[in-house]
Wavefront OBJ file of the C-alpha trace (Angstrom):
o trace
v 14.956 1.011 -0.070
v 15.387 -0.089 -3.952
v 13.188 1.609 -6.166
v 10.442 -0.366 -6.803
v 10.775 -3.352 -3.982
v 8.241 -2.894 -0.830
v 6.539 0.665 -2.309
v 2.846 0.648 -2.079
v 3.208 3.244 -4.721
v 3.875 0.297 -7.313
v 0.174 -1.143 -6.522
v -1.315 2.024 -7.231
v 0.585 2.484 -11.002
v -2.374 1.944 -13.688
v -0.565 -0.694 -15.225
v -1.516 -2.369 -12.005
v -5.043 -0.761 -12.117
v -6.147 -1.669 -15.254
v -4.387 -5.472 -14.416
v -6.185 -5.232 -10.898
v -9.655 -3.819 -11.328
v -10.736 -4.266 -14.909
v -10.826 -7.880 -14.765
v -13.178 -7.808 -11.636
v -11.094 -7.772 -9.196
v -13.379 -4.969 -6.022
v -10.966 -5.577 -2.996
v -7.561 -5.286 -2.631
v -5.126 -6.800 0.751
v -2.493 -5.075 1.487
v -0.363 -6.854 3.720
v 0.644 -4.730 7.299
v 1.844 -1.439 6.455
v 1.927 0.359 9.722
v 4.423 1.789 11.837
v 5.787 -1.276 13.551
v 8.925 -3.073 15.339
v 8.570 -5.891 12.462
v 8.627 -8.157 15.375
v 5.343 -10.390 13.795
v 6.202 -9.519 10.602
v 4.593 -5.807 9.965
v 1.484 -7.473 12.217
v 2.911 -5.774 15.803
v 1.532 -2.168 15.084
v 2.387 0.491 16.606
v 0.886 3.432 14.887
v -1.832 2.067 13.110
v -2.287 6.418 11.220
v 1.563 6.270 10.159
v 2.609 3.564 7.188
v 6.118 2.407 8.267
v 8.597 4.280 6.450
v 9.923 1.600 4.694
v 6.402 1.294 2.494
v 6.137 4.467 1.833
v 4.527 7.942 3.117
v 1.001 8.852 4.458
v 0.965 10.970 1.563
v 1.813 9.107 -1.202
v -1.305 6.810 0.406
v -4.063 8.731 0.768
v -3.471 10.325 -2.872
v -2.679 6.595 -4.649
v -5.526 5.271 -3.135
v -7.578 7.293 -4.568
v -7.378 5.577 -8.270
v -9.102 2.617 -6.596
v -11.425 4.308 -4.474
v -12.540 6.012 -7.105
v -13.863 3.066 -9.746
l 1 2 3 4 5 6 7 8 9 10 11 12 13 14 15 16 17 18 19 20 21 22 23 24 25 26 27 28 29 30 31 32 33 34 35 36 37 38 39 40 41 42 43 44 45 46 47 48 49 50 51 52 53 54 55 56 57 58 59 60 61 62 63 64 65 66 67 68 69 70 71
């Protein structure tokens, strides 16, 4: 995986936080990011408790998403 390509942590970086939350956005839609065979663009979820490795890890998502929850 190329750094920055498809990684969910990139939307949680502070510069994106400022661009998304400061203007007044109160919701973020993230397309399916769970473990999946990807036969249907990720909508055919195999495991609702595990982030697909191509996007990141559960720990990264849990820690990073707290930035938005706190706002």
